[in-house]
C-alpha positions as CSV (number, residue, x, y, z in Angstrom):
1,M,-4.0,-41.9,0.0
2,E,-2.4,-41.5,-3.3
3,F,-0.1,-38.5,-3.8
4,I,0.4,-36.5,-7.1
5,K,4.0,-36.7,-8.1
6,Q,4.2,-34.8,-11.4
7,P,5.0,-31.1,-10.9
8,M,2.5,-29.9,-13.6
9,A,-0.3,-32.0,-12.2
10,I,0.4,-30.6,-8.7
11,E,0.2,-27.2,-10.0
12,H,-3.0,-27.8,-11.9
13,R,-4.6,-29.2,-8.9
14,S,-3.5,-26.4,-6.8
15,M,-5.1,-23.9,-9.2
16,E,-8.3,-26.0,-9.1
17,L,-8.4,-25.7,-5.3
18,I,-7.8,-21.9,-5.5
19,A,-10.4,-21.1,-8.2
20,P,-13.5,-21.2,-5.9
21,Y,-12.0,-18.6,-3.7
22,L,-11.7,-16.1,-6.8
23,A,-15.2,-17.0,-8.2
24,G,-17.0,-14.2,-6.3
25,L,-14.5,-11.5,-7.1
26,S,-14.9,-9.3,-10.2
27,L,-11.6,-10.2,-11.9
28,S,-10.7,-10.5,-15.6
29,E,-9.1,-13.7,-16.6
30,A,-5.6,-12.1,-16.6
31,E,-6.3,-10.9,-13.0
32,K,-7.4,-14.3,-12.0
33,K,-4.1,-15.7,-13.1
34,V,-2.1,-13.1,-11.1
35,Y,-4.2,-13.6,-8.0
36,S,-3.9,-17.4,-8.3
37,R,-0.2,-17.1,-8.5
38,I,-0.1,-14.8,-5.5
39,I,-2.2,-17.2,-3.5
40,H,-0.3,-20.2,-4.6
41,A,3.1,-18.6,-3.7
42,A,1.7,-17.6,-0.3
43,G,-0.1,-20.8,0.3
44,D,-3.1,-19.0,1.8
45,V,-6.5,-18.8,0.1
46,E,-7.7,-16.2,2.6
47,Y,-5.6,-13.6,0.8
48,A,-8.2,-13.8,-2.2
49,P,-10.5,-11.0,-0.9
50,I,-7.7,-8.7,0.3
51,I,-5.3,-8.7,-2.7
52,R,-5.4,-5.3,-4.5
53,I,-3.7,-4.5,-7.8
54,S,-4.0,-1.3,-9.9
55,E,-6.1,-1.3,-13.0
56,T,-2.9,-1.3,-15.2
57,A,-0.8,-3.7,-13.2
58,V,-1.4,-6.7,-15.5
59,A,-0.8,-4.7,-18.7
60,A,2.4,-3.2,-17.2
61,G,3.6,-6.6,-16.1
62,I,3.0,-8.0,-19.7
63,A,4.7,-5.0,-21.2
64,A,7.7,-5.3,-19.0
């Protein structure tokens, strides 16, 4: 087994693994990024269908 050693490559692969769990959800691209980060930090893809954010959360975060 060959391991990925570059941090950015690890992150990219992690996001690839998370993406299918978000595919069935009605999310904007910005929301997908937030959900992906939450799931990545938690290390649990089963959070995908239970995460809830307000409609203005992404815009408020960007503005902050």
